[in-house]
Structure formats: C-alpha cells, structure tokens
N, C-alpha and C positions, 0 to 999 in steps of 0.2 A: 691676250690679243689673238684673234682668230688666224689660223694658218691661211696663207695664200697658196693655192695648190693648182698646178696644171698637170693633169694626168692624160697620158697618150694611150687610148685603147686601140690596139692594132687590129682587133677583131681576127678574122681568119685570113691574115695576110702575113707574108715574109717567112721564108724558110729560115732555118737556123743561121746559115751563112749570111743571108741577106739581113736578118735581124742584128747580127753582130756588127755588120758594116754600118747599119743605120745608127746604132747606139754609139759606135766610135765617132762618127761624124757629128752626132748631136752633142756628145760630151765635149768634143773639141770646141764647138761653138759656144756651148754653155759656159766652159771655163774661160774662154776669151772674153765673154760678155757676162760676168756673174751678176745675178739678181739676188741679192741677199734676202729680200723679203718674200721670196717665193720658192716652193719646193717643186721638184719635178719627179713624176712617177711614170716609169715605163710599164705598160700593161701588155706584154707579149703573149702569144699562144703558149700553152703548157710546155711544148717541147723545147722552148727557148728560155723558160723561166729561171732554171738553175744557172745556165751560162751567163745570162744577163744580170742576175742577182750578184754573181761573183764579180762581174765587171764594174758594178757600182758600189760594191762593198767598201765602206769606209769613206766614200765621197760625200762631201757636205751637201745637204739638201737634195739628194737624189736617191730614189727608192724604186722598188718594184711591186707590182700587184698582179694577182691572178685575175683572169677575166670571169671566173665563176668557181664554184665548189659544189660538192654534193651535200644533200641535206641529212646524211648519216655519217657517223664517225668512221665506220669501216664495214666491211662485209662483202657478200657476193653481189656486187653491183658492177658488173663488167663495163669497162670503159669510163667509169667515173673517177674523180680525183677528190680526196678528202682534204679538210683544212690542215690536218697534221702533216700530210704530204707536202702541201704548199708551204707550210712553215719550215719544213726540213730542208727546202731548197733555198731559203733565205728571203722570201717575199715578206713584206710587212703589211700589205693591203690586199683586200679581195673585193672585186666589183660584185654587187649582188642586185638582182632584179633589173638588169639593163633592159630596155624596151624590146630588144630583139629576143631576149630570153622570155620575157613575158608573152610576147606575141607569137613566136615560133615554137616555144617549148612549154607553153601553158603553165608557166610558173605562177603560183598564187601568192597572195600576201601571207597566208598561213605558212606555206613552205619557206618563204623568204624570212619569216620571223624565226623559223628553226635554224636556217643557215646563219642568220645574224648571231644567234646564241652561240653556235659552234665557232664562229669566227672569233668572237669575243672571249670564249673559253680558252682558245689557244693563244690569246694575247695579241692577236692581229687586229687591224682596223678595217671595218666594212666601209665601202663606198656604196651607199644605198641609193639606188636609182628610182625615180618617180617621174610621171609625166603622162600627158594625155594625147590621144589620137585626134585626128582632125574632126570626126563627127562629135566628139566630146567638146572640143573648143567651139565649134559652130553652134552647139546647144548651150553654150555658156555654162557648162557643168564641170569646168576644169578644176575649180577649187573643191567641189564635192568629191571628185575622183581622187585627186592628189591628197586631200585630207584623209580619205579612206586608206589609200596606200600607206601613208605614214602612220596612222593610228593603229592599223592592223599589223603593220610590219615592225614598228618600233616602240609603241607606247607601253609595251610590257617591261621595257628596260627601266632600270633605276637611272637617276640623273647622272650618276657617276658612269654608268655604262654608256649612256647616250653621248657623253662628251668624247667618246672614243670613235664615234661614228662620223663620217663625212657623208652628206647628202648631195646628190647630183639631180638636178631638175632637167628633164629632157622634154621639150616641146616636140613630140614625135611628129606633129602635123607640119612642122617647119624643117624636117630633115629629109632631103632628097625629093621634095614635093614641088619645088619652085616657089613656095611660100617662104617669107622671111619673118621671123619674130623681131620686133623692135627692141631697143634697149629698154623702153619703158614697159613693154609686155613682159620681158624677162624679169625685170626688177619687181614688177607687180606680183609675180608668182613666188619669187624668192622671199619677198616681204610677207606674203601670206604663209609660207612655210614657217618662217621665223615666228610669226604671230601665233600659229597653233602650237608651236613648240613651247612658247612662253605661257600659253594658256594651260598647257598640260603640266609643265614643270614650273619654270619662272623665267623672268626676263634675263636674269644673269646666266642661267644655263643656255638659253636660246642664243644669246649673243656670243657664246663661246663656240658654236657649231659652224664649221665651214660648209657653205652651200655653193656648189659649183654649177655652172651653166653648161648644158650638154646639147646645144643646138646649132650645128654647122658654124662653129667658132673658127675664125682664121685670122691671120695677121692684119687683114684690112678692116675687121670689125671688132677685134678683141678689145681694143682700148675703150670703145664705147660701152661694152658689156662690163668690163672690169672697173669702170668709173662709177658704177651703180652702187649704192650704199650696202645692199645685201648680197652682192654677187662677189664671191671670194675666189674665183678662179674658173677653170673650165675642165670638163671631160671631153677630150678632143678625139675625134675619129680620123677622118681622112688626112687632115693636116698634120697629124702626128707621124705619118708615114714619110714625110719629107723633113729632113733635119732643119733646114733653114726656116721652113714654115713653123715647125714646132717651137724652135728657140725664139723665133720672131713673135710668137704669141706670148711666151713667158716674159720677153722683154717689155711687153706692153704694161707690165706692173710698174716700170721705172718712171 
C-alpha cells in the first residue's frame, strides 16, 4: 500500500527558536488527533534540522527532511551541505529539484539525477519534485516537460531504487499567481506520472510510488485533492508554517 504523506516545506522561514515552537505545537495537535494512515514530515532549514530530528525521534509516523543537498559527497564547496551530513543529524528524507531550486539556482535534470544517487546511497529517501511553469501549461506542453524531468532525473534507477523515491508534482503556474489548479487538473498530472512510471518499469512498481501534490494546498481544499485516485498527499509550503493548518491538512485523510 502506498504511503500517505504530508510534508511541510518551511523554505527560508523560522529561526531555530521559532521552529522548535512550531514543531511543539504541531506535535501536540497531531498527537491529540492521530491519523494512522498518514505520515508527517517536517522540512526545516538546515540550521534547525538536527534539533527537530531529535524532537521527533521515536515518534510514530513523524520524520524530518532536508530541503536540499549538494551534488558531491564532500570537498571544497563552501556553504554546501552533503547527504552524509544530513544523515548524521537524523533526517530520513531529502527534497530534490524543488521548483524554486530549478528556477533560481538553475538545477538541471542531470544534476538532480546525481543528487538522487547520493541520497539513495546514504539510505535516505528523495522527495523528487517536478512541475511546469505557466507558459508551459498555456502551451499544453506540461506532460512533455514533466515526462522529461522524470525520465532524465529518475529513469536510470532500478525498480528497487525507484520504490524508495517519493515524487512531488508542483503546478508552478498555480503557486502565488492567483490561478488555481482544480482537483481534476492535479489528478490528471498525477495519473500521467504514474502512467509513465508503469511504462518504464511496470504497473506494480508504479502503484507503489507515493506522488504528492505541491500546489497551494490548505485545509480548505486538501480533501478534494486527497480524494483523487493518484494523489497520495501533499508537499505543503505556507500552510506548514501554522500548526493548526498543517495538522488540519493531515486530518483530511480521515
């Protein structure tokens, strides 16, 4: 059975003190209203990753993720963080290829393939992000682009390796633009992703991969997205910065 996952990407928000307070509030709500069929992942900035990993250590269905990693194991790369460093502080997941990393830092599919290999070599789980900008959607080329992102970033993996990957679909055109992706539009792209995974590997492998929705998900619309056949959770941005909102999204699985 596919994992139901809600991951909160804090991006460049929250000091260490603020992050600790947010996790305390979120865990209190999550414990009071447990959702047995969903796991929660905190994705804080690097400065808070060790502290928050210790806070959730041993808790059922709660994990941490780094927001990024570097594409080399070690070396003279000032300011970068390696996968082994991430593992050493207790994180279990690493977000790769977020739309902001692709857009602002020019991360390529080739680079992300290398990062994926490094994450898997350390025994961690990649959360591999894909998605299209507005001009791609308006040109009806979203499947072409997302297909290329997945094939160039993931199709070198074996079936066994792929099953350790979580995929997150981000309709970048619907994030902070005033435009809204419908439940049906989101489902259409998730189904397409699962279809190309099945074509490359097989249906059994494709059906084991959790695919998350990453487009302005909040308590008021999460139930609609999560009710779709191929949507297995969410990669949450702004709503993960408010404990009641984040847990409210998780509880939509019930």
